[in-house]
N, C-alpha and C positions, 0 to 999 in steps of 0.2 A: 563386503562386496563377495561376490564369486569370479571363478575363473575354471576355466575347463579346456580342452585341446579340442579341439574342432575339425580341425583340416590337415593333410598333410600334402607336400608337392616333393617331387624325386628330380632332381635335376640332374638330365641322362647324362650316359659318360658315367659316372659316381664323382664326379667333379666335387671336389671338398671345398665346402663357401667360406669366406672369409669376412664379408662385408653386407647388410642391410640396412636400407633404408627405405619409409614408407614417405610416399608425398603425403603435407596433410592436407593438400587441397581440391588436388586432383586423385586423388587413391592411387596413382603409379607405386609398384617396388619395384626396386632397384635392389637387385644381387650382384653380388662380386666374389670371382673366385679363383682359383688354382690355371694355370694355361691359359691367363689372359681370360675367362672367362667372365660375362657382364649381359648381364639379363634384365630385362624391363617385363614386367605383367603389371596386368590389372585384374582386380577379380569384378564383376561388377554382377549385379542381381535388377536381372527385369521378371516384377510381376505385378497382377494389374489387381490380386487380391490381397483386400486391408489387411489382414491377416496372417498372411504373409513377411508384411513387411519389417525391414530391422536383419535380424540375425536370425528368424527362425526360414528367409529367403534362401531360396537356394542358391549361390553362387559360382560361375563359372569363372574359365578365364577370356576374357574377351581380348586379350595383348599377350602375345610370349615372343617375345624379338628378341634375338640373340645381335649384340653390339658389337663388329666388328673393330679392332683396333688399341688393342692392348695387348702383348708379348708376356710379360710375367704377371704374375698372381696380383689379381685387384684387392688393395686394400682397404682403399678411402671409399665411399661415394657420398652424396651429398647433392641435397635437392635446392634450388633457390626457387621458393614458392611463387614470389611474387610475378617472376619472369620465368617459371615455366621452362627453368633448363637443369640440367642432371651436368654434374662434376664428379669425375672418377680419375683415381692414380692408380700406379701398379708399383709392384715392386720396383721397379726401373726408374721410380721418379717422372715417369710419363704422365703427365696429367692432359684429360681429353673433357671440354665443354661441350655438350650436348644440345640441341635443338629439335623440337617437336615440330614436325610440316608435313601436312596433309596425313595426318595419322601414324607417321612412323618417326622415329630419330635417329637423325644424322648429327655426323659432325662441324663444329661451330667453329671451335679453335684447340690448338693443340701447343702445348709448353713441354719442352725438356729442359732442364735446367743441367743433366746430366754429370751431375755429383755425386748427390746424395737421392736416398728416397723420402718421399712427402711422407710424414707420420699420421699427420691429420691435415681436414680442411675446413674450415666454415665460415659459412655468410653471415651476416648483421642481420637485425628482424626486419629492416625493409625492403633487402639483397640488391643493397646497392653498393656495398662491398663487401669482399673474400679475403680470410686472411689465410696463407699458405705456410705452414713450417716444414723444416727439412730436419733430419735425422742431424745435421751437421750443427743445425743452430740457424740455418737462414729463415728470415721471416721475410713473407715479401704479400704487400695486401695492394688489391688490386680492385676493378671497378667492376662493375657487372658486364662492358662494354669491352672489354681487353685492354686498356690502360693500366700501365704500372703506377700507383700511389705514391707507395714508397718500400722501399726494403731495408733490410739490417740483419748484421750477422752477430748473432749472442754468443758467439765462442761457445756454447755448452749444448750437449744433448734434450732436443727437444722431441717430448710425447705428443704432449695435448694443448688443445687452441681452446678459447669461448669465447665470445665475445658477453659485454655487458646490454640488458635488454635496452638501453636507449643508445647507444654504440659508441660511447665517449671512454669502455674502458678494456682493455686484451690482459685476457688470465693464460698465463704459457705455462704449461705440465712439463718441469722437467724429469730426464731421468733419476735422477737422485730421488724424486720425492718433495721438489720444492715446487712452489708455486710462484710466479714474479708476477707484481701488478706491471700495467705499462699503460701511460695514455691511447688513445687514438691518433696519434702521431709517432707513435713508435718511444716515447720518453720513458723510461724508469719511474717507478712512484713508489711500490715497498716491496718486501716478500708479506706474502699472508702466510698467518700464525696457523699451524695445526693441531687445532686441542684432540683431533681425534688417534691422534701418534704418540702420546703420552704415556709413557713406558713403554712403548713398543720395541722389541728389541728384533735384529733380525734383518734380512733385505728386505725391501720393498720396494715398491712401485706405483704409478697411477694407471689406476684403469679406468676412469671416466671423469668430465667434468661435464656437467651441465647445467646450463644457466636460464631457467622458465622465464621468455619473454615476457610474460603478463598478458598476452593475448584475448586469452579469454577471460581476465580479471586475475582477482585473487580472495579465496577462501576465508580471509582475511586482512586487514586494513599492515598488518606488520607481517605477512605472511614468512615464513623462510622458501626462498626460491632458486639457491646457487646451491649443487649437489657436488661434493666431490667424495672420490669413492678411490681406495686402495685395493691393489689385487689380497692384501691380506684379508680383507672381507670389513677395514675400519672405512666409513664412513662420518663425515660431515655438513651437515644440512645447515646453511647461511642464509640470513636475511640480508645482506653484501657485503660486499669484499672485506669489510674491515669489522665484522661484527665480529664480536670479541664472548659473545654467549652462546655459540653454534648449537645444533638439536646436533649430538652423537647417537652414533650408531654401530651395531657390529651385526654384520650380518652371516658372520660362520661362514663362507663362501670364500672359494678364491673366485676373486671377480674378474670377468671378463668385459663386463659392458654395463652401463646404466643408461639411463630415457625415463623423464618425467612423459607423463601422459598430458594433452591436448591442453587441459586446464589447472597443469599443477597442483591437483590434489593427492597424486597418487606415481608414484616414484619406484619403477621397476629397476631390480638389479639380480643380474645375471652373473650365474658362474658354477664351481663342481664346488659339491659339496663331500665331503668325505663321511664315511659309515664305517667307523673304527671295529664294529661289531662283524660284519658283513668282509669287512676288509676290499669295500669298494667304492667306487666312485658314482656319483650321481648327478644330473644337470638337474638344476634349481633356477629358479625364478622369485626371489622375494619382493613381496611389495609391502611399500609403507604409508603413511603418511606424511604431509610435511614437518609433522612436530615428531616421527621416530615411533609411531605407534605402528606395529606388525598386524599386518592386515589380513594375508594372506601367501602360500606356500604351495607354486605350482612344481610338479617333477615333470621333466620330458625326458623322453624318454634317447637313445643317441648316444655314443662316447663321448662329444666333446660339442658344449655350447662356444658359438663365435662372436655372435652380435646380437641384437634385439633392435626393435622398432616400432611405435606403438602407429595405429591406425589414425586419422583423423578426425577422427570424434572420439577417442578414447575406448571403444567395446571389442578390439580385439587388437591382440600382439602378434606381431610374427619376428621368429625365431632361428637362427642361421645355425643349424647341428648337421652336423659332419655336410655327407650331398643333401641335404633334406632341407624344406623351410617349412616348421612347425606354427600353426594359426591354431591361437588361443582365442576364445570368447570370452569376455570382461561383462558381468552384470552386477554394477555399480550398486552403491549404496543410497542411492538420490535419498534427499531430502522432500520425503511426498508424503502425502495421505490422504484420504477422499471420505466427505462427509456430506450428507443432503444435495446428491445430486452436482455434486463441487469436489474437482480435484486439485489440491492445493500441491504446489511441487514453488522449489525455490531453486536458481541458476545463480553465479557470478555474472558480471559484465564489466568490460573495461574502463569503462567510465565513470565506475561508480567504486565505491570502497565496504556496500553493505550489499548482502544478500537481495536478489529481488525477487518476493516475494508473491509468485500470481495464483489470487483465489479463480480460477474459469470454474463457473457455473453450466455444464455441460448439455441442462435444458434449455437455456436460453441464448447457449453460445455471445454470453456476455463474461468479460473477467475484469477482475479488481486485483490492483498492484499495491503491494507493499515492500518498503525498504525495512531490511533487518542486519541491523549492527550485530555481527559475531554470532549468527546464527547456528544451533549447537543440533539442532534435531526437529521435524516436525512430526508431531502424535494427532490423530484424529478418532471420532466418535459420535456415532450419531448425530448430531447440527453444531456440533462442536470442532476447534481442535487448540492442540498447546504448542505452543513457538517457544522453544526454550532458545534461552538468547545468556552472553554474560553482561554482565548490569555494565562494567566499567573494566579499563585495561587495565587500571592501577588498584582495583580490588576485587579480593576472590572473593564475589558476588555474582550470583544467577538471577535469572529471573523467569518465571514459568506463564506467560502471556497466553490468557482464555479468553480467544477470539470466534467470532461467527461464523457462519460461511461467506461472508462475503469481505471478511478477513479486519472486522471493526471490532478494537481491544476493550473487552467488555471488564476483564479483571486481571490483575498483574501480580503477581507472587515474587517477594525475594526470599532468598533460598542462601545457605553459605554452604552446599552441598554441589559440588556439580553433577550434574544430571545427565550422565554419561547412557544410562539405561532410562527411557521414560513411557508409561503406558498408561490409559485413561478407562474409563468405565461411564455410565450416566451419569455418576453421581460424582468421582471421585477420581483424582489425578496420582499418580506413583511418581515421581521418581527417584532413581537409585546410584548414586556412584559406586563405589567398590568397595565401602567397608559399611556405608548405610542406607536408608531409605525412606523415604519422608512422601507422606502420606495428607493430602489436603481434599478437604469433601468439598467440592465448590456449588453451588447455588444460583442460576439465573431463571427468575421469572420472566417466560415471553410478555410479557402482561406489562411487563415495568417499561420504562422509559431507560437511556442508558446514563441521566443523570441521578432516578431512582436505585439504579440498579449499582453504580458508585455508594452511596446511601448504607442500602442496604446491606451491602459489603465491608461497609463501616462499623457498621452495630450487629454484628455475626458474635454468635454464643463463643467463648473458649472454648478447646477441646475440637476444632474443624481443623485444627490443623495440628500435627503432629508428626515426630521423627523417632528412629528406631534404629539399632548398633544393628549387623545382621546375626551378630556373636547372642545377642539378646534374645531371650523366651518370653515375648508380654504375653500376657493374659488375658489382655480384653479387658482389663476392668476399670480403665480411666488411665492407664500408664501413656507413655511416650510425647511426654512435655517437651516442648522446644528446648534441650540443653545441648547446643550446638560443640560443645568443648566434651560432654562425653561423647557423643556418635563419631566424632572425626579420630576419634580412637585409630590404630590402621587392626589390621584382622589378618591371619594368614591365608585364609582361603577368602578371596576379593567374589563380592560377585561379576556376576560374566552376561546373564540374562533376568528378566524379568516379563511376567501375563498375568493379568487379571481379567475377570469375569466379574459380573455384579455381587458374588457373594464368595469368591476366593481369588487369592494372590500368589502367585507361587515367586521366586525367588532361586534361582539355577547359580549357583558357585561353581570354580575352576576345578574344585574337586570331581565334579560330579554330585556332590551333595544339591537334592531339591527340598524348599524348604514352604511349606503351604501353610497359608495364613486366613483366619475367618474374617472377612468383612461384612459389615462395615468398621466391629470393635476391634479388630487386628488383633485375634488369637492367634498364636502359634497351635496348627493343629497338630502336626506328624514333620516327619523329613523321610526322605528318598534316599536311596542310593542308584545315581545313574554309571552306564560303564563310559560315559565319554562325557565331555564340555559340553555343555549347550551352546549355540550363539543365538538360536533364534529360539521363541516357546510360542505356545498359543490352546488356549483350552477352548473346549466347543461348548455350544450352547447351556450344555446342562454343567456344566466343569463338572466332568464326568472322564474326561482321558484329557492325556496333555501330549501334542506332538513336537520334538524335539530336533532339533537343528543342529548338526555338528557342527565345528570349525573346516571338515573335511566336507563337508555338504552332507551325510549321511541323514537321512530322515527316519524316525523310532519313534514308537508310539505307547504310551504307559496309561494302565489304566489305573485313576486316584481311587475308583471306589471297592476293587475285587478283594475278597478274602483270599488271603490263600494258606498253605500250609505247608512248610517246608522240608528237609529230610527230617530233624529231630522231632517236628510234631509241633512245631510253637506256631501259632497263626500271626497272618498277619497281613497288612493291608496295602494293597499296591502291586501290583503285577506289568511289567513289561511283554509287549505284545511284539508277537512273530514277526511283525510285519517290517522289512525292511525300504529302503531305498535308495539311492546314490545318487550322487551329481544334482541336488533339489534345493533350488537357493528360494524358493517362496513358497507359501502356501496358507489357504485359506478357508476355514471350517464354514458349513454354510449355519446361516444363524436362523434357519428354524428346526432342523435337521439335526440331531448329536452325530449320526452317521456316516454322515458326509461331507467331504472336503476336497479340496479341489490341490492339486501343487503341479510344482513349474520342474521338470526336470528337463536338464539342459533347454531345448528349443523345443521341448514337448509338454503341453498339460492333460494330467489326467484327472480323471473323476473315481472316488474309490465311494464304495457305498458296503459300508460293513467290510470292510476292507479289501475290497475286490474289485479290482480296477477296470476302468470301460476303456473305450479303443480310445489311443492319444489323439490329440491333437493339435497340428504341428501350430505355433505362434512362440512371440519373444516378450510377451507384454507382460506387466504386472496388476494383481489380479486386487481389484477394487472391491467387488462388494459379490458374495454367493446366496444368493434369496432368491422363492420362487421356481426353484429349480432351474434357475438361472445364473451365469457367470459373468459377471462384465468387469471389463478388462481394459487396461488402458498400455498402450504403445508408448512408453516413454520416451525411450530413444528416440524416435521420429519426433514426437514433441518437442525434445531439447534441442533436435537441432535450428527451430526455431522459435525459441520460446514465446515471443512475442506475438505470435501469431499461432496458435494451437488451433488443430482443424479438427472438427468432430467428427473425419471418417480413423480416428486415432484409438477413439472408442468401440471396443468391438466387442459383443455381446454373444455368449455362446448356448445354447438348452442343451440340458445334460440325455445322457438314454434315453431313460426314462421317459419324458416331456416331447424327445423326440417319436417314441414306440408312440406314444398316448396320441399324438398329431396324426398318425400314420394311420393309426386303427382308425380313429373318429373319419377321418376322409375316406378312408375307405370302405373300412366295415360299418354295420349300425350303428343304432344306440345300447342295445343292449349289449352286444361283446364290446362294446369300450365299457357300458358299467362296470363289468366283468372283469376283464383290467383292473380300471381304477381302481374296483376294489380292492383288488390283489395287490397293487404299490398305491394303497392310500394314501394323497398330500394333499393341502389345501386348493395348491396352482391343477392338478389335475381334476378336481370336481369342480374347478372354475372353470377348468375347459369343458365339461361334460356338458353345465349348462349354462355355457356361451352355446354351445352345440344344438344342444334339445330345444335351446330360444329358436335358432334359426329355423330351427326344424319345426315349430311351435308343439312341440311335445311337452307338454308345462306341467304333466304331472312328472316327468323324470327330471325335467328342468327347477323345479319347487325343492325335489327331495336332492337334487346336486346342491342346490345351495343354502340349504337346512347344514349339509356338512361342510360346505364350504362357510359355514357362519355368516352369510351375508344377509342382514335383516334387509336392506333394501331392495335384493333380488327376489326376498321372498315375497317383498309386499307388491315388487313390481308385477310376478307370475302373479298373484290374486287379484292385480287389477285387469293383469289381459284376462283370466277367467271369465270377472264380469262384461267382456266387450261381445256382444253376438255376432261382428262380424268379422271375416280371417282376411281380409282384406286392410279391416282397421288393425288387427292386430302386427299382420306384417308388417304396417306404418311404424305402429306402436314398436315396434321391435328394432326398428331401420332407425329409428329415434335412439335407441339406446346404444347401437352400436356407433353411433356418431355419422350414419348416412344418411344424413339430412336431406341433403336434394333428391336421394331415391323416395325418403319419407314424402317430402313436397310432394312430387309427382306422384305420389301417391292419395293423397289426400286431396289433390285436383281432380284425380280421377274417379275420387268416389265422389264428385262436388262437395266437399270437405274443406274451403275456401276457409272458413273460421279458422280450422283448425292448422292450416296450412300457418295463416296471416299469425294466431298464436306461438307457432313456434318458431318464426322471424324474430318476435318481439323477444321470447325467451333468449333467442340466442343474440340479442338487440343488436338486428340488422334490418335497422330502418330502412334503408332503400330499397331493401326486397318487398318490406312494408308496405311503402307508397307504392311499388309496383302492382301488387298483390291487391289492395285497395282500389286502384284505379282502373282494373278490369272489371270491377262490376259494383254496385253499389246496393246499400243496405242500411239497415238502423244502427247506429254507436259509428260508423265509418269518419264522421269525423270526429268523435272524440282518439276514434285510434288513429289519424291523421296528425292530431298534436301530438299526440305521443311518439309519432313516427319520426316526423321532423325533430323535436327534440334530442330524438337517439343519434337522427343526423349529426345535427349540432353539435352534439358530447362528443360525435365520432371526430368531428373537424377543432373541436373544444382541446378534445385529450393530445390532441396535435400539433395546437398554437397555431393553426392557422382561424385566427378570431373574425377575418375577414367570410371567410367562407361559412363560419356560424353564423354570422347574425343574420342573413335571411329565413335561415331555417329556425333556427332560434321565434324569428317575428312569427313565420308560417303558427310558430307552436305555443307563442302568447306565452314564451316564458323570460319573463319584466326580470327576474332574477339573474338569472345565467346570459340576459342580451344586455343588462348592465354592466356585468365581466367583461363584458369581449367589447363594447364603447369603451370601457376603461383600459383594456391593454389595448387599444387603437391610440387610445389617446384624443378619442373622439367627443369632445367631450362638449361639443354643439348639440350633437345626438343625445348624449348622458342628460345634458339638460331640459331636450322635446322629452327623454322619455319622464323625467321628472315631473316634468310641468302635463303630460296627457295621464298619470296615476291619480286617481281619486286621494282625499285628503286621508288622513290618517294611516297610508297605505303602510306595510312594515316592512315594504324593500325603502320608503324616503328617508329613512338613519341611515340606510346604508352608503347610497345614494351622493346623501349629503357629507359623509365620514370620505367618500373620494375624492371631494370636490377639494376640500379641506387638506388634503394628502396633498394635492397640485396646485395650493395656497389661492384656491376660487371659491373667495369668502361671499360674494353677492350670491350666487348660485347657492353656497352650499346654507346659506343663512333663509333662502328663500323655503329651500326644501324641507329643513327644521321645522319654520316656521309654519310649514302649509302642514308636516302631520304632529301640530299643537306643541313645539318643545322649544319654548325661546329661551329658554335658560341657556339648552345646549347652544340654541346662535349665540345668545352674549356670550359664553364661552369661544366660540367662534372668531369673532370681535377680537375680543382680548387676545386671542392665542396667536392672532394673524397684526395686529398693531392696529387694529381700527375700531379705534377709542370713541370716536364722533358716531358710528354706527352702534357701539355697544351700548356709548350714554342713552342716545334718541332708543332703539328696543327696552333699553332697561326702565326707562322713564314712559315709555308707550304700556309697557307690561306692568307697571307699578312695582319695580324692584327694586330696591333700598342697597342691595350689596354693592353697586359700582362702585359705591365713594370708597369704602375700604378695599375695595377691590386695587383702587386706583391707586390708593396710598400702600397699599403693599408693594404693589410693582415698583411703585417709585422708591421704596424704602431698599430695595434690592437694585435699583441701580446707582444712589448713593452710595450704597456699601460698596460696588464694585468701583467706585468713583467715577461714574459717567451722570454727574448732576446737568449735563445740558441735554442728556438722553433722558433723564425726568423732567424736563422743562417742555421738550419735544413731547411726552405722554401726554402732559397735563394741557399742554394747547391742545392738542389733536383731541382731545376728548374737551375741552371748550371749557375748562378748569382753569379759566385765566388767571385768578385773583391768586391761585398756588403755582403758577407759573409764574408770576410774576414776585411772588416773594423769594419762590426760589432764586429768582434772577436776579433780584436785589442781592441774594446774599454772594451769590458766585462775583458780583459787579467790586462789592465790599472786601471780598477777599481777596481779589485782584487789584485793589486800588491802594491794600496794604503794602503789594510787594515793590509798589513807587519801580516801575520800569518800564511801562508803556501807555502811557498817559489816554493814548487815543481808542487803544482797543479798550480802558477800563470806560472812556467817553460814548462807544459803542456801544457795551455791555449794559451802560446806565438808560440809552436813548432803545435797546430793546424792550428794560422792566417798563418803561414808562410807556411804549405802545401794548403793553401786554396790558398796562392797567387801564390804560384808554378800550382796548375791546372788553375789558371786563364791565366797564361802563355802558358802555353800547349793548353788551348782553343786556347787565340788567335794564334797560331803556326798554328793550324790545320785548324781554318779558314781563315786564309793567304792562307796558299799550295792549299786548297781547290781553292780560287779565282785566283792561278796563272795558266795563258793557259801555253798551251804546256810542253817544257821540259828543267823545270827550277832545278835549283842546289837546295839541303838543305841549305847550306850558304845565297844562294837570300829568298828563304821562310823565315829562320830566319829571315834574316836585313829587309825583309816587317815585320815579327812580331814584331820586336824590336823598327822598324817607327810608328807601329801604336799604341802600349804600351806607347810611348810618347808623343803620339799627345793624346792619351784616360785618359793617368793619371792626377788624380788631387793630388794626396799624395804621394811624392815622396817617402816620408819614409816607405811607405807601399810596392812601391815598387823596391825601390833599397836596403834598409835595413829591409826586410822582417824578416831575420834570428837574427836582433841584439839582440833581446829581450830576445829569448830564450837563444840563447847563453852568453848572460851576467846573467842570471839566474841559468845558465849549471855554470859557473866558481862561483857565489855566494856559489853554494851549495856543488860545489867541496872544494872552501875553507874553508867551514863549517864543512864538515869531515875531511879535513888537519888541523883544529882547532883544532879537537874534540878528533885527533890522535895523537898531539902533534908536528905535523911536523909545527913548527910556523913562519917557516922562508920560506917554500913553501907557508905555505898560504900566505905571505905579496907578494909572487909574484904574484900567481894565483889574488889579491886584486888587483895588479896594472895592471890588461889585459886594455887596450884599451875600449874597449865594455865595460868591466865590471864598468869601469869609467864613459863612457860615458853613461851611461844608468843608473846605480843605483848612480851618483855622487849627481845627485837633490834630487836622494831621499833620503837619509842617509846611508843605512848598510854597502856603500864602507867603505867611512870614519868610522863607526863603529869597522868594521871587523878592518881597519889595527888601529886604538886604541886602539881595545881590544888585538892586537898582542904586540902591544907596551908596554903594562903596564904587560905584562906576560914577556916580557925579559928585564923590568926595563931599556930600550933606551929614554933615555927623551929625544935627540935628533929625534929620529923615530917620538917623540910623538910631537915634532915641524912643522914637517915636513907632518905628519897626517892631520892636522886639527884643525881649532880654536874651540871650541865646545861653542856653542851658548844656548841660552835657549829653543828655537827652536826645535834643537836636542836632547835633553836630554834624553826625552823620550825614544830617540829610540838608545839611545848609551846606556842605561840600559841592551838593549836586548842581542848583544853580548858580554858584561860584563858578565853577567850572565852565558853566552856559555862558559865563559871560564872557570869558573870558573868549 
């Protein structure tokens, strides 16, 4: 980030300020001072010019109201953002709540305890409650409507108070430096441990407590957000009130005020710093990250700074110093980049722990969102970008994710060094920590798919990833193996900045030493010494000059190739150029000119050519791209005010002076003067300008020469084609087409009675609507074919927008059966699709596609018809098999003499049996008219069920089904024989032939001859059971003696068991002997009918 003073407002009457507070939502600034001074100011920027948005816009005081009511020095002012209320308190303890009414502030409530002075007041995050603490220890918590919720006297001197973000906890800072934790009802919980005060001696007091409420999200899921600072400069930043491992800071200031910015990623600490050498004090604001990293230092004029406050967007900070208010502009280090007409930026959201990374295509105004956890930086080059992130909170590993311009991850790399500094070229990614740098030679083939890219990444050769310690001197001869143990060793001179081009890598170190390496072999070329600590560096397009911005915003330049001789006569390489610019926070070299660069100095953009500046441009944008004498800038400040809906007005284009001058000369002077000027200021963009101007004036000779200097082969060919045209009007029309003036070109064609050229133009543009209109105005040879083509273009227009119903009539008129079939399919108009298939001739190439469409929706009959029409019976059979139309499949197989159907059925049936679905296999055979195979399976199922001896009725039904299948088999054989018999034959002859075939084909006589025996046996078995239950024992005994009953069930046991049970029932011992000899094997079976008898 970069910070600089921008504005100063002096309070009339030389009244010294004591407090200041900036409303985050409404922009009002309240400042309190001595003698009861309380002012409300508002800075507004009203401009319609896009480039003057943000910090570059002039700001004026739209409100400057003095509020009267206090008599003593106003020491505390605070805003209620939700209810737009201002609360102020003076040294006499008077509290006033102010409200806005019709553009002015008025008193709403007044309170004076008349016992002690108010030391601090804080509203909670939702603005419902306010906590007021007095110096004598009194605490009052009140509601927004003025009612007192609770009060308490802590019997200690209080100095500060803070609410937790959820409003459940209160922190009270005591005069002795202790911090006590209370709940929202005023119950004491514990004392806070102050790690930052270890080994501190002498008196100290709390200078400030600020708890960031998380309204804009957090930079990390467990980010420190509670800042506590003491007047001796010691500070600790905690994740919560019980954090045992806080971030510790020593600001080396006499601190007076602290505050987080709007999103909690920058902490400002204001105070007075002593300079022992000069024996004086200076006002300083130190800026820190939540993790204690020092970001910037801002020096402030004046004697004593008393308070600070951030603006709502985090782009300005207000400082109360003596009788003045100083404003400083902040240029944040956004996580952003630019690649291929895409602006990539990241922001935090309160509802997500991750960063939201937006890939905004500024050409098509489309955006793609990616959520990335623990994002460190975004780096871009060409068509790709690198997202540097932490791999895992519990592991010290990091990931470099290579993405394309729409955010698709292409290749991730895991590394063990922290990527604090990242740069990339067209072929390499360089990431550096404080002591080492890692180089990854990436490769992405645009012709490969994402899966193929991953495969290529896995098969890359070794040596594409290398890592070096910054103190090493690599030769470029194959060193740099991935040895993290070696490179993780510390260094006395850490890395502070890096940059690279396609052939050079520059690493800057904190001592001012810069090291130049040769790429891609990574060999150390030489070292240079600078007089500053680099913060940001950049190489020009030829890698001959290096631009350096140091920590103070000083821009200097270093020529890497110049050979110089020092005072002792020794020759060296490298010279620091004389140009210096202060307060610089961004710069960009031109991609096509090594002497052109643009830089941002405060809110002005300067363009330099050969170190000579052009007139400045007022803007606060970040430079995206500098190419073709045009600068593209993005107003990130404005975009991040509403990051979910970026506006194209935030992209600004600037033409540099040479382009503007050339445009003016071309417009006002002739071609000759323009040619002379462009010759003196040669640049491809200027030659393109001259060529286009000459074309418009039909100066073909000059246009051809300009295209040659521009190296545009297509332009040269176009000029030669114009030479061959005899009509000047026709040339003008062709030039109009070249510049995209299609309406004008069409009008010229029609005026020349060249309707054919107008039609060709519209056909090339794909405007079928206009082609139809043009063709309908006249008639001629070939109009029918052109009309068909035009109708197809219109149909494609609607189809591309998924307006299928609108596309159908145009495809009908265009006779485009292929697209018509797709439209019918998308509309689910299968009847129309069937009619289309019927209308097509046999063996049409579209029929298989239509068949597949029918298959996807299960319409087997239509699919089969289409396949048969294109002479593909095997595919028709496959359709029937896939859709379980087995009878039709068998019919088609027999009709076309296919022999695979039997094996196919057997294979499918075996699969069903393996899945334990025997009944499905039976159904499969039955539908395919394979009744004999179905019967065999059903008999097997019945036999297995009979062995279970559980439900005789179910067994009977299974045997009945088996027998019915056998009967169907008999009928099938008879019918097939009847069809084979020629002439007049009798029914008996036919039946006899069927029986003879059965005798030949049968492999299981039991199934053919005794199909009903099992069903009959279990029928008698169930009947005997019923008779036995009803008491007809003798009848049951006779039923059990049936032949079929005995044959089938004698081996199973139930028959003997029935007889045995009946014998017991009638106490007939002779019957018992006749019945059976009970063996141990049948003991379990015997018990079943005995129980039934009882």
